[in-house]
C-alpha positions in Angstrom: -10.0 -17.5 3.0 -9.6 -20.4 5.5 -10.9 -23.0 3.0 -8.0 -25.2 2.0 -9.4 -26.9 -1.1 -9.1 -24.5 -4.1 -12.2 -25.9 -5.8 -14.3 -25.4 -2.6 -12.9 -21.9 -2.4 -14.2 -21.1 -5.9 -17.6 -22.5 -4.9 -17.8 -20.3 -1.9 -16.7 -17.2 -3.9 -19.5 -17.9 -6.4 -22.0 -18.5 -3.6 -21.0 -15.2 -2.0 -21.2 -13.4 -5.4 -24.9 -14.6 -5.8 -25.8 -14.0 -2.2 -26.7 -10.3 -2.5 -28.8 -10.2 -5.7 -32.1 -11.3 -4.0 -32.3 -7.9 -2.3 -34.0 -5.9 -5.0 -35.0 -2.2 -4.9 -38.5 -1.6 -3.7 -39.3 0.8 -6.6 -37.7 2.6 -9.5 -37.0 6.3 -8.9 -35.0 9.0 -10.6 -31.4 8.2 -9.7 -28.9 10.3 -7.8 -26.2 11.2 -10.3 -22.9 10.9 -8.5 -21.0 14.2 -8.2 -17.2 14.3 -8.9 -15.4 13.9 -5.6 -18.4 12.5 -3.9 -17.4 9.8 -1.3 -19.2 7.2 0.7 -17.9 5.1 3.6 -19.5 2.5 5.9 -18.7 -0.8 7.7 -20.1 -4.1 8.8 -19.3 -5.8 12.1 -18.8 -9.6 12.1 -19.8 -11.0 15.5 -18.3 -14.5 15.0 -14.8 -13.2 14.2 -14.9 -9.9 16.1 -13.8 -8.1 12.9 -14.9 -5.3 10.7 -15.3 -4.9 7.0 -14.7 -1.4 5.8 -16.1 0.0 2.5 -14.7 3.1 0.8 -16.0 4.6 -2.5 -15.3 7.8 -4.5 -16.6 9.2 -7.7 -13.3 9.6 -9.5 -14.5 10.8 -12.9 -17.7 12.6 -14.2 -17.1 12.3 -18.0 -17.1 9.4 -18.3 -18.8 8.5 -14.9 -16.4 6.2 -13.0 -16.9 5.0 -9.4 -13.9 3.4 -7.6 -14.3 1.3 -4.4 -12.2 -0.5 -1.9 -13.3 -3.1 0.7 -11.0 -4.4 3.5 -11.1 -6.9 6.3 -7.5 -7.9 7.0 -8.4 -9.9 10.1 -10.6 -12.1 8.1 -8.1 -12.3 5.3 -9.6 -10.5 2.3 -9.9 -7.2 0.4 -11.9 -6.2 -2.6 -11.2 -3.4 -5.1 -12.4 -2.2 -8.5 -13.8 0.6 -10.6 -17.0 0.7 -12.5 -17.9 2.8 -15.6 -21.6 3.3 -15.8 -23.2 3.4 -19.3 -26.8 3.3 -20.5 -28.6 2.2 -23.7 -32.1 3.3 -24.5 -34.3 1.0 -26.6 -37.6 2.9 -26.6 -39.7 1.2 -23.9 -36.7 -0.2 -22.1 -33.4 0.9 -20.8 -30.2 -1.0 -19.9 -27.7 0.2 -17.3 -24.4 -1.3 -18.2 -21.6 -1.6 -15.6 -18.2 -1.9 -17.3 -15.2 -2.8 -15.3 -14.2 -5.5 -12.8 -13.8 -6.3 -9.2 -10.8 -8.1 -7.7 -11.3 -10.2 -4.6 -8.0 -11.0 -2.9 -7.3 -13.6 -0.2 -4.3 -12.0 1.6 -2.9 -15.2 3.1 -2.9 -17.0 -0.2 -2.0 -14.4 -2.8 -5.1 -15.3 -4.9 -7.1 -12.9 -6.9 -10.6 -13.6 -8.1 -11.4 -11.2 -10.9 -15.1 -10.8 -11.6 -17.3 -8.8 -13.9 -20.9 -7.6 -13.3 -24.3 -8.1 -15.0 -26.3 -5.2 -16.4 -29.6 -4.0 -15.2 -32.5 -4.0 -17.7 -35.6 -1.8 -17.0 -38.8 -2.5 -19.0 -42.0 -0.6 -19.2 -40.7 2.9 -19.3 -43.3 4.4 -21.6 -46.1 1.7 -21.3 -46.8 -1.4 -19.4 -45.6 -2.5 -16.0 -42.2 -1.2 -15.1 -39.9 -4.1 -14.1 -36.2 -4.5 -13.4 -34.2 -7.5 -14.5 -30.5 -8.6 -14.6 -28.8 -9.8 -17.8 -25.5 -10.6 -19.3 -22.6 -13.1 -18.8 -20.4 -12.8 -15.7 -16.9 -14.3 -15.5 -15.1 -15.1 -12.2 -11.5 -16.2 -12.7 -8.6 -17.1 -10.5 -5.4 -17.1 -12.6 -3.3 -18.7 -9.8 -5.4 -21.8 -9.3 -6.8 -22.1 -12.8 -10.4 -22.4 -11.5 -13.1 -20.2 -13.0 -16.9 -19.8 -13.2 -19.2 -18.5 -15.9 -22.6 -17.2 -14.9 -25.4 -16.1 -17.3 -28.2 -13.9 -16.1 -31.1 -14.4 -18.4 -33.8 -11.9 -19.3 -37.4 -13.0 -19.5 -38.4 -14.0 -23.1 -41.2 -12.1 -24.8 -43.6 -15.0 -24.5 -42.1 -16.5 -21.4 -44.1 -17.4 -18.2 -43.5 -16.0 -14.8 -41.2 -19.0 -14.1 -38.8 -17.5 -16.7 -38.1 -14.4 -14.7 -34.7 -13.9 -13.0 -33.2 -17.2 -14.4 -29.6 -18.0 -14.1 -27.3 -20.7 -15.4 -23.6 -21.3 -15.0 -20.5 -23.5 -15.1 -17.6 -24.2 -12.7 -14.4 -25.1 -14.5 -10.8 -26.1 -14.0 -9.1 -24.9 -17.1 -11.4 -26.1 -19.9 -12.9 -29.0 -17.9 -16.4 -28.4 -16.6 -16.7 -29.7 -13.0 -20.3 -28.6 -12.2 -23.2 -26.7 -13.7 -25.6 -24.2 -12.0 -29.3 -23.7 -12.7 -32.0 -21.8 -11.0 -33.2 -18.3 -10.2 -30.8 -15.7 -8.7 -33.5 -14.3 -6.4 -34.4 -17.7 -5.0 -33.0 -21.3 -5.4 -29.9 -22.1 -7.4 -29.0 -25.8 -7.8 -25.6 -27.3 -8.5 -25.0 -30.5 -10.5 -21.7 -32.3 -10.1 -20.5 -33.7 -13.4 -18.6 -36.6 -12.0 -21.2 -37.9 -9.6 -24.3 -36.5 -11.4 -25.6 -35.5 -8.0 -27.8 -32.3 -7.8 -28.3 -30.3 -4.6 -29.3 -26.8 -3.5 -26.3 -24.5 -4.0 -27.9 -21.2 -2.7 -31.3 -20.3 -1.4 -32.0 -17.0 0.5 -34.4 -18.5 3.1 -35.8 -16.3 5.8 -33.3 -17.9 8.3 -30.4 -16.9 6.0 -31.8 -13.4 5.5 -31.8 -12.9 9.3 -28.1 -13.3 9.2 -27.7 -10.2 7.1 -25.1 -7.9 8.8 -26.3 -4.4 9.7 -24.6 -1.7 7.7 -23.1 1.1 9.9 -22.6 4.5 8.3 -20.7 7.6 9.6 -22.6 9.9 11.9 -24.1 12.8 9.9 -22.3 15.5 12.0 -18.9 13.7 11.3 -19.4 13.6 7.6 -17.6 15.9 5.1 -19.4 18.2 2.7 -18.9 15.8 -0.2 -20.1 12.6 1.5 -23.2 11.2 0.0 -25.7 11.6 2.8 -24.7 15.2 3.5 -24.2 16.2 -0.1 -27.7 15.0 -1.2 -29.6 15.8 2.1 -32.0 18.3 0.5 -32.8 16.1 -2.4 -33.5 13.2 0.0 -35.6 15.4 2.2 -37.7 16.4 -0.9 -38.1 12.8 -2.1 -39.2 11.6 1.4 -41.8 14.5 1.4 -42.9 13.2 -2.1 -42.1 16.5 -3.6 -40.5 15.5 -7.0 -40.4 19.1 -8.2 -38.3 20.3 -5.2 -36.1 17.2 -5.5 -35.5 17.9 -9.2 -34.7 21.6 -8.4 -32.2 20.7 -5.6 -30.6 18.1 -7.8 -30.2 20.8 -10.5 -28.4 23.1 -8.0 -25.8 20.4 -7.2 -25.2 19.6 -10.9 -24.9 23.2 -11.9 -22.4 23.8 -9.1 -20.4 20.9 -10.5 -20.5 22.4 -14.0 -19.3 25.7 -12.7 -16.4 24.1 -10.8 -15.4 22.3 -14.0 -15.4 25.6 -16.0 -13.3 27.3 -13.3 -10.7 24.5 -13.4 -10.6 24.7 -17.1 -10.0 28.4 -17.0 -7.2 28.0 -14.4 -5.8 25.0 -16.3 -6.1 22.9 -13.2 -6.8 19.1 -13.0 -9.0 17.4 -10.5 -7.1 15.5 -7.9 -9.0 12.6 -6.2 -8.9 12.3 -2.4 -8.8 8.6 -1.9 -7.9 6.9 -5.2 -5.3 7.4 -7.9 -5.1 6.4 -11.6 -2.6 3.8 -12.7 -1.4 5.2 -16.1 -0.2 1.8 -17.2 -3.4 -0.2 -16.6 -5.9 2.5 -16.7 -7.3 1.3 -13.3 -8.0 3.2 -10.1 -6.2 2.1 -6.9 -6.9 3.0 -3.3 -4.1 5.2 -2.1 -4.0 3.6 1.4 -4.4 -0.1 0.5 -2.8 -2.5 2.9 -2.8 -6.1 1.5 -0.4 -7.7 4.1 -1.8 -10.9 5.8 -3.0 -10.3 9.3 -0.4 -10.8 12.0 -2.1 -11.9 15.2 1.1 -11.2 17.2 1.4 -7.6 16.0 -1.9 -6.4 14.5 -4.4 -5.3 17.1 -7.4 -3.7 15.3 -8.4 -2.3 12.0 -10.1 1.1 11.9 -11.0 3.9 9.5 -10.7 7.7 9.8 -11.6 10.3 7.2 -11.6 7.6 4.5 -8.2 6.1 5.4 -8.3 2.5 6.5 -5.5 1.8 9.0 -4.3 -0.9 11.4 -3.3 -0.3 15.1 -0.2 -2.4 15.8 1.9 -3.3 18.8 5.1 -2.6 17.0 5.5 -0.4 14.0 7.0 -2.4 11.0 7.9 -1.1 7.6 5.5 -1.7 4.7 7.1 -4.2 2.3 5.8 -3.9 -1.3 5.8 -6.9 -3.6 6.4 -6.1 -7.3 3.3 -6.3 -9.4 2.9 -9.1 -12.0 2.4 -8.0 -15.5 -1.1 -8.4 -16.9 -3.4 -7.2 -19.5 -4.1 -3.4 -19.6 -7.7 -4.0 -18.5 -6.7 -6.0 -15.4 -4.7 -5.3 -12.3 -2.6 -7.6 -10.2 -2.9 -6.5 -6.6 0.2 -6.3 -4.5 0.1 -9.4 -2.3 2.3 -10.4 0.6 2.5 -14.2 0.5 2.4 -16.3 3.7 0.7 -18.8 5.8 -0.3 -16.9 8.8 -3.9 -17.5 9.9 -6.1 -14.4 9.8 -7.7 -15.5 13.1 -5.6 -15.7 16.2 -8.2 -17.9 18.1 -8.8 -20.3 15.2 -6.2 -23.1 14.9 -4.5 -23.6 11.6 -7.0 -25.6 9.5 -4.4 -26.3 6.9 -3.5 -29.6 8.5 -1.6 -31.3 5.7 -0.3 -28.1 4.3 1.2 -27.0 7.7 2.9 -30.5 8.0 4.3 -30.4 4.5 5.7 -26.9 5.0 7.9 -27.7 8.0 9.9 -30.6 6.5 10.5 -28.6 3.3 11.7 -25.7 5.5 14.2 -28.0 7.3 15.3 -29.5 4.0 15.9 -26.0 2.6 17.9 -25.0 5.7 20.0 -28.2 5.4 20.7 -27.4 1.7 21.6 -23.8 2.5 24.1 -24.9 5.3 25.8 -27.4 3.0 26.2 -24.7 0.4 27.7 -22.3 2.9 30.2 -24.9 4.2 31.3 -25.7 0.6 31.7 -22.0 0.0 33.9 -21.6 3.1 36.1 -24.5 2.1 36.5 -23.0 -1.4 37.4 -19.6 0.1 40.0 -21.3 2.4 41.7 -23.0 -0.5 41.7 -19.7 -2.4 43.3 -17.9 0.6 46.0 -20.6 0.8 46.8 -20.2 -2.9 47.0 -16.4 -2.4 49.4 -16.8 0.5 51.7 -19.1 -1.5 51.7 -16.7 -4.4 52.6 -13.7 -2.2 55.4 -15.7 -0.6 56.8 -16.7 -3.9 56.7 -13.1 -5.2 58.3 -11.7 -2.1 61.2 -14.2 -2.3 61.6 -13.4 -6.0 61.7 -9.6 -5.2 64.3 -10.1 -2.4 66.6 -12.1 -4.7 66.5 -9.3 -7.3 69.1 -6.8 -6.1 69.4 -4.2 -8.9 67.0 -1.2 -8.6 66.4 -1.5 -12.3 64.9 -4.9 -11.8 62.3 -3.5 -9.4 61.4 -1.0 -12.0 61.1 -3.6 -14.7 59.0 -5.9 -12.4 56.1 -3.5 -11.8 53.7 -6.1 -12.9 54.6 -8.0 -9.7 53.4 -5.0 -7.6 50.2 -4.9 -9.7 49.6 -8.6 -9.0 50.2 -8.2 -5.3 47.8 -5.3 -5.2 45.1 -7.4 -7.0 45.6 -10.3 -4.6 45.4 -8.0 -1.5 42.3 -6.4 -2.9 40.8 -9.8 -3.5 41.6 -10.8 0.1 39.9 -7.6 1.4 36.8 -8.2 -0.7 36.5 -11.8 0.5 36.9 -10.8 4.2 34.3 -8.1 3.7 31.8 -10.5 2.2 32.2 -13.3 4.7 
């Protein structure tokens, strides 16, 4: 979020997107099917910025299976939100787990949204052969505000391909329709970037052992502080059976949970009740799920003290309570969502000096120029009001003299329009005095 160059920001977003794929599962097991209302929360502590990134997720629908999530680190200047619909396709000896939906990465101090999709997981060797897991599909990362975008293609291993063809990836970084750079490599190892203008190629991403040591430790909620529908507590008996390598017991315990969910669904149908999510709500216009307690204001180092989470609600402890100001949402396609963003140039880090440099210098003169223009407009308005007031006074004096010179009572009755004009002039004077 502190990167000033929009092209470099896109490159860092793409690098961050690729940075987690190398960590593959150790084995393929029967999955835990999420239960409606199941929640999960955790956090990561950033030692360099003394901040915390909070992750909140909830299973908001069972048919179809939809998981909604929200990530927030206001101090470091970003949040991430989205909802995923899980689908599967069976091909005989292989299976694809397709993740429909998108994630939206927002830089709070810039009002930029990076909308990104996800690859699908492809499992081979279900009935015969070696069971392997690959990633496939085309991923789009787009920032509508800056015009920069990236296209990444995760490639499956060809039928006659060698071991070098496993986990391949290629991509393009673009500004509008212009291709600025291309990507080639393997998503679980080295990825190279080639600049189109200079034709220089260099390592873009490589999860070396040194980089892997920088992985942040995930902190979960203590077991005794979890609710009944939090993942670890909800699936504790299934997990215990899997760890004991008792697949029969694990399957039985899983069946108990799923049957309880079916019975609860039947009870709600009988009572004509609808399921209400705890942490997320559905936007009927876009069809997307939003975190109920989202705070997308830029971090204020003078007022904001620390961000914390309690019972799934991410909050900020502040020195002085200020009202939440909502910015109207921009219109977008039904499948996409424009997050509410508060624009500003406040740095998310109080200890880090403003790295904007030229931007900060260019903002100040513009501000002075705008103030000068506003003062000039106000002075012109005041002069115009003064002239209007003088004209009103002259008209009132002329009307008063005219009324005094008219002695017959019948003339007063015939000149009611004069009273009406006086009333309008006085009302106009009152309005002007009230406004200025």
